[in-house]
C-alpha positions in Angstrom: 21.9 -6.7 8.9 20.2 -5.4 12.0 22.1 -2.5 13.6 22.3 -3.1 17.3 23.5 0.4 18.1 21.5 2.9 16.0 23.3 6.0 14.8 22.4 9.5 16.1 22.5 12.3 13.6 25.5 14.7 13.8 23.8 17.3 11.6 20.2 18.3 12.5 17.7 20.9 11.4 15.2 22.1 14.0 11.6 21.3 13.3 9.0 23.9 13.2 6.5 21.5 14.8 6.8 18.5 17.0 7.6 15.4 15.0 4.6 13.3 13.9 4.7 9.7 14.9 2.7 6.6 14.2 0.0 5.0 16.2 0.4 1.3 17.0 -2.2 0.5 14.3 -0.3 2.6 11.7 3.0 1.0 12.7 1.6 -2.5 12.3 0.0 -1.4 9.0 3.3 -0.3 7.5 5.4 -3.2 8.8 3.0 -5.5 7.0 4.3 -4.1 3.7 1.8 -5.9 1.4 -1.9 -5.9 1.1 -4.1 -7.4 -1.6 -7.0 -5.5 -3.2 -9.8 -7.7 -4.6 -12.0 -5.9 -7.2 -15.1 -8.0 -7.8 -18.6 -6.9 -8.7 -21.0 -6.3 -11.5 -18.2 -4.8 -13.6 -16.6 -8.2 -13.6 -19.6 -9.5 -15.6 -20.1 -6.5 -17.9 -16.4 -6.1 -18.8 -16.3 -2.5 -17.6 -14.3 -0.5 -15.1 -17.0 1.9 -14.0 -20.6 0.7 -14.0 -23.5 3.2 -14.3 -25.8 1.7 -11.7 -28.4 0.5 -14.1 -27.1 -3.1 -14.3 -29.5 -5.9 -13.5 -28.3 -7.9 -10.5 -29.5 -11.1 -12.2 -26.3 -11.1 -14.3 -24.1 -11.7 -11.2 -23.5 -15.4 -10.7 -19.9 -16.4 -10.2 -20.6 -20.1 -9.9 -17.2 -21.2 -8.6 -16.5 -18.2 -6.3 -13.9 -19.3 -3.7 -12.8 -16.6 -1.3 -10.6 -19.2 0.5 -8.6 -19.4 -2.7 -8.1 -15.6 -2.7 -7.0 -15.5 1.0 -4.8 -18.6 0.7 -3.0 -17.1 -2.3 -2.6 -13.8 -0.5 -1.1 -15.6 2.5 1.2 -17.8 0.4 2.5 -14.7 -1.4 3.2 -12.9 1.8 0.3 -10.5 1.9 -1.0 -9.6 5.4 -4.4 -8.1 4.5 -7.1 -8.6 1.9 -9.3 -5.7 1.0 -12.6 -6.4 -0.8 -14.6 -4.0 -2.9 -17.9 -4.4 -1.0 -19.5 -1.7 -3.1 -18.0 0.1 -6.2 -19.3 3.2 -7.9 -22.2 1.3 -9.6 -23.7 0.8 -6.1 -24.0 -3.0 -6.4 -23.5 -4.4 -2.9 -21.7 -7.7 -2.4 -23.6 -8.3 0.8 -27.4 -8.6 1.4 -27.9 -5.1 2.7 -31.1 -3.8 4.0 -30.5 -0.4 2.4 -31.1 -1.3 -1.3 -32.3 -4.1 -3.6 -29.3 -3.6 -5.8 -27.3 -6.3 -4.2 -26.4 -10.0 -4.2 -29.7 -10.8 -2.6 -31.4 -10.0 -6.0 -28.9 -12.2 -7.9 -29.1 -15.9 -8.7 -25.7 -16.5 -7.0 -26.1 -18.9 -4.0 -29.8 -18.9 -4.7 -30.1 -15.2 -3.6 -28.8 -16.2 -0.2 -25.1 -15.4 -0.8 -22.8 -12.9 0.9 -19.4 -12.3 -0.7 -18.3 -10.1 2.2 -19.0 -12.8 4.8 -17.3 -15.5 2.7 -14.2 -13.2 2.3 -14.1 -12.3 6.0 -14.3 -15.9 7.0 -11.7 -17.0 4.4 -9.3 -14.4 5.8 -9.8 -15.6 9.3 -9.3 -19.2 8.3 -6.0 -18.3 6.5 -4.7 -16.1 9.2 -4.7 -12.8 7.4 -6.5 -9.6 8.1 -9.7 -8.3 6.3 -10.4 -4.9 5.0 -13.4 -3.2 3.3 -13.7 -0.8 0.4 -17.1 1.0 0.2 -17.4 3.6 -2.5 -19.0 6.9 -1.3 -20.1 7.5 -4.9 -23.2 5.5 -5.7 -24.6 5.7 -9.2 -27.6 3.5 -8.3 -28.9 5.2 -5.1 -31.9 7.5 -5.9 -30.8 9.7 -2.9 -27.3 10.3 -4.2 -26.8 14.1 -4.5 -29.4 15.0 -1.9 -27.0 15.5 1.0 -28.3 14.3 4.3 -30.6 11.6 2.9 -27.8 9.9 1.0 -25.4 10.3 4.0 -27.9 8.4 6.1 -27.9 5.5 3.5 -24.1 5.4 3.3 -23.8 5.4 7.1 -26.3 2.6 7.3 -24.2 0.6 4.8 -21.0 1.2 6.7 -22.7 0.2 9.9 -23.7 -3.1 8.4 -20.2 -3.7 7.1 -18.5 -2.7 10.3 -20.6 -4.6 12.8 -21.5 -7.9 11.0 -18.1 -9.2 9.8 -15.7 -9.2 12.7 -12.6 -7.1 13.0 -11.8 -4.9 10.1 -8.1 -3.9 9.6 -8.6 -1.2 7.0 -11.5 0.8 5.7 -10.8 2.2 2.2 -12.5 5.2 0.7 -11.6 6.7 -2.7 -12.3 10.3 -3.5 -14.6 9.8 -6.5 -17.5 12.2 -6.6 -20.0 12.2 -9.4 -22.8 14.4 -10.6 -26.4 13.3 -10.6 -29.8 14.6 -11.5 -30.1 15.7 -7.9 -26.8 17.5 -7.8 -23.2 16.8 -6.6 -23.0 15.0 -3.3 -20.9 16.6 -0.5 -19.9 13.7 1.7 -20.1 14.3 5.4 -16.5 13.0 6.1 -16.6 13.9 9.8 -19.6 11.6 10.2 -18.2 8.9 8.0 -14.9 8.9 9.9 -16.6 9.1 13.2 -18.7 6.0 12.3 -15.6 4.0 11.5 -13.9 5.1 14.7 -16.8 4.1 16.8 -17.5 0.7 15.2 -13.9 -0.4 14.3 -11.5 1.6 16.5 -8.6 -0.6 15.6 -9.0 0.0 11.8 -6.9 2.4 9.8 -8.8 4.6 7.4 -7.5 5.3 3.9 -8.5 8.1 1.7 -6.6 10.7 -0.3 -6.6 12.9 2.7 -6.3 10.2 5.4 -7.0 10.5 8.3 -4.7 7.4 8.9 -3.3 6.5 5.5 -2.9 8.7 2.4 -2.9 8.0 -1.3 0.5 8.1 -3.0 -0.8 10.3 -5.8 -0.7 7.9 -8.7 -1.8 4.3 -9.6 1.5 3.3 -11.2 3.0 1.6 -8.2 5.6 4.3 -7.6 6.1 6.3 -4.4 8.2 9.5 -4.5 11.9 9.1 -4.2 11.4 11.5 -1.3 8.6 10.1 0.8 7.8 11.4 4.2 5.1 9.8 6.3 4.2 13.1 7.8 1.8 15.4 5.9 0.4 18.9 6.3 -3.4 18.3 6.6 -4.1 21.8 5.3 -2.6 20.8 1.9 -4.8 17.8 1.6 -8.0 18.8 3.4 -10.5 16.5 1.7 -10.5 13.3 -0.5 -10.8 13.6 -4.2 -8.7 16.6 -4.9 -6.2 16.1 -7.7 -4.6 19.5 -8.3 -0.8 19.6 -8.7 -0.4 21.1 -5.2 -2.3 18.2 -3.6 -0.6 15.5 -5.7 2.8 16.8 -4.8 1.9 16.6 -1.1 0.6 13.1 -1.5 3.6 11.9 -3.3 6.3 13.4 -1.1 4.7 14.2 2.2 6.2 16.8 4.5 9.0 16.6 7.0 7.2 19.3 9.0 3.8 17.7 8.6 1.8 17.6 11.8 -0.1 14.4 10.9 1.4 11.0 10.5 -0.3 9.6 7.3 2.0 7.2 5.5 1.5 6.6 1.8 -0.3 3.6 0.4 0.7 2.7 -3.2 -2.3 1.1 -5.0 -1.7 -0.6 -8.4 -3.3 -3.5 -10.3 -1.6 -6.6 -11.4 -3.5 -6.1 -14.7 -4.1 -2.9 -16.7 -7.6 -2.7 -15.3 -8.9 -2.9 -11.8 -11.7 -5.5 -12.6 -11.0 -8.7 -14.5 -11.0 -8.5 -18.3 -10.4 -11.6 -20.4 -8.2 -9.6 -22.9 -5.7 -8.6 -20.2 -2.8 -10.5 -18.7 -1.0 -10.0 -15.4 2.4 -8.6 -14.7 5.1 -11.2 -14.1 6.9 -11.9 -10.8 9.9 -9.7 -11.8 7.7 -6.7 -12.6 6.0 -7.2 -9.2 9.4 -7.2 -7.5 10.1 -3.9 -9.3 6.8 -2.5 -7.9 7.9 -3.6 -4.4 11.1 -1.7 -4.7 9.4 1.5 -5.8 6.7 1.3 -3.2 7.7 -0.5 0.0 11.3 0.3 -0.9 10.4 4.0 -0.8 8.7 4.1 2.6 5.2 3.2 1.3 3.0 0.2 1.5 2.0 -1.8 -1.6 -1.7 -2.5 -2.1 -1.8 -4.8 -5.1 -5.1 -5.4 -6.8 -5.7 -9.0 -8.0 -9.2 -9.3 -9.5 -11.1 -12.6 -9.6 -12.6 -13.7 -12.9 -16.2 -14.2 -13.8 -16.2 -17.6 -12.1 -15.1 -15.9 -8.9 -11.6 -17.3 -8.9 -8.1 -15.8 -9.3 -6.7 -16.8 -12.7 -3.9 -19.3 -12.7 -1.6 -16.8 -14.4 -2.2 -14.3 -11.6 -1.6 -16.9 -8.9 1.6 -18.0 -10.6 2.8 -14.4 -10.8 2.2 -13.9 -7.1 4.0 -17.1 -6.2 7.0 -16.0 -8.4 6.9 -12.6 -6.7 7.2 -14.3 -3.3 10.0 -16.5 -4.5 11.9 -13.5 -5.9 11.6 -11.6 -2.6 13.0 -14.5 -0.7 15.8 -14.9 -3.3 16.8 -11.3 -3.1 16.1 -10.3 0.5 16.5 -13.8 2.2 20.3 -13.4 1.9 21.9 -10.3 3.4 25.5 -10.1 2.1 26.4 -7.9 5.1 25.7 -10.7 7.5 28.7 -11.1 9.7 30.2 -7.7 9.0 31.9 -5.8 11.8 30.2 -2.5 12.7 31.8 0.8 13.8 30.0 4.0 14.5 31.0 7.6 15.3 27.5 8.9 15.8 26.6 10.0 12.3 28.5 7.5 10.3 28.4 3.7 10.2 31.3 1.6 8.8 30.6 -2.0 8.0 33.6 -4.3 7.2 33.1 -7.7 5.7 35.4 -10.7 6.2 35.6 -11.1 2.4 34.5 -8.9 -0.5 31.0 -9.5 -1.9 29.3 -8.3 -5.1 25.9 -6.6 -4.7 23.5 -4.5 -6.8 20.9 -3.5 -4.2 21.3 -1.5 -0.9 18.6 -1.5 1.8 18.3 0.8 4.7 15.7 1.1 7.5 15.0 3.8 10.1 13.4 3.4 13.5 10.1 5.2 12.9 8.4 4.5 16.2 9.5 8.0 17.3 8.9 9.6 14.0 10.7 9.9 10.7 13.8 12.1 10.8 16.5 11.3 8.2 16.5 13.8 5.3 19.7 13.1 3.5 22.2 10.2 3.5 25.2 8.9 1.5 26.6 5.4 1.0 30.2 4.9 0.1 32.2 1.8 -0.8 35.7 0.5 -0.4 36.3 -2.5 -2.7 39.4 -3.6 -0.8 41.6 -3.6 -3.9 45.2 -2.3 -3.3 45.8 1.1 -4.8 42.2 2.1 -5.1 40.8 5.1 -3.3 39.6 4.0 0.1 36.1 5.5 -0.3 34.1 6.0 -3.5 30.5 7.2 -3.8 28.0 4.4 -4.2 24.5 5.8 -3.8 22.7 8.5 -1.9 19.2 9.7 -1.1 16.8 11.8 1.0 14.3 9.9 3.1 14.5 6.4 4.5 11.6 5.6 6.8 10.4 2.0 7.2 12.5 0.8 4.2 14.6 2.4 1.5 15.9 0.2 -1.4 18.4 1.5 -3.9 19.6 -0.2 -7.0 23.3 0.1 -7.7 25.5 -1.2 -10.5 27.0 -4.6 -9.6 29.8 -3.6 -7.2 32.6 -5.3 -5.4 32.3 -4.3 -1.7 34.7 -5.0 1.2 33.6 -2.0 3.4 30.5 0.1 3.3 30.1 3.5 4.9 26.7 5.0 5.6 26.6 8.7 6.5 23.6 10.7 7.8 24.1 14.2 6.4 20.8 15.8 7.5 18.2 14.8 10.0 15.4 16.6 11.8 15.9 14.6 15.0 17.7 11.5 16.4 18.5 9.5 13.2 18.3 5.8 14.2 19.2 3.4 11.5 18.0 -0.1 12.4 19.1 -2.0 9.3 21.6 -1.8 6.5 21.6 -4.6 3.9 23.4 -5.6 0.7 21.7 -7.9 -1.7 22.0 -9.4 -5.2 19.1 -8.5 -7.5 19.8 -9.9 -10.9 17.7 -7.6 -13.0 15.9 -9.0 -16.0 13.7 -7.4 -18.6 10.4 -7.2 -16.7 7.1 -6.1 -18.2 5.7 -3.2 -16.2 3.7 0.0 -16.7 5.2 2.3 -14.1 7.5 5.2 -14.8 10.0 6.5 -12.3 7.9 9.2 -10.7 10.5 11.0 -8.5 
């Protein structure tokens, strides 16, 4: 239920730095909760995950490619943005770029006149969702890769095409992959790259391991840290592509004293691979709901990859899983068992009293993050209303809340719920407390509980 009178923390710890807070674009990005990744390219044809850049463009010919199907499926499943791999590490460009012949213009698809990026951008606009671009800095086909400034110029030219010819871009996605070449190891000019995006698409959020707007969660399992701050210390994650334990810990958990607001994005694929492979099958709707709880439900955003097949279509099994995922979210979150509860507050504690007892197995909490993220420790207690029972028993507890915190509990009879804020770094403003019934089945998933 929505809390009309947010609580204010009784116990506070002073911050060493002023609280980081989100920009309007970052706030909108997080409230969207779900984005769809679309990995399509030369690897779809070759049945590989990483191409080497020597592939012949003539093999790319997804005869039934239908970007409208991708965007429609994303919208129907509740995803707000679709992000397309315009160029992966193999360097094959899904648009007719002027920077290389290694592109769709050299393929038989659409008679050499096709443009996957344009079709995807137009499909997203038609379906009312936002469009994002992935452009790999690593390019295993470009002869200038590893030369420094010469390759930087090529990458900037490609970004300029992508960011000026396809309308508004919601998110620009850079991974940190860096490869060796005969010409050496490329050192990307990130200041220039980020400056180009800022100039051409000022409303876009920029993802990389290190931000500057959105950070990686530190794994590809679909699991954010049980403690997940949106703030981060930029000095601990200075450049994309670092994967030492120090960096991964910072990415997973964030930092309550972090000077930069860089919320975590949890990227994971619906299939074992990122590109489509005939031998693989997708996760089911229940497993996708589990991923939602360990990503969005831990103050992150879920970026779920759904790869088109060699015909250029999302497989029926993937589409069915996405629809089941949407139905399950509605089934679980569409009914708040706390609706109609009476609310009392003493400043650091909320007590919610229901007219009649309910049975729940999922608790959700939300914090007002417009002014920053402050809650560092909370407890939830329960009174089942049975005569003779202790009035308050521990139910669950945690550290951070942020945009959303979802906590599974054993099926529990609840008449009254008490939420206590034990530690906060500033005014702790709860905006939502919910109880739900999540009938847990045996779902097939690959993620472990990375706390």
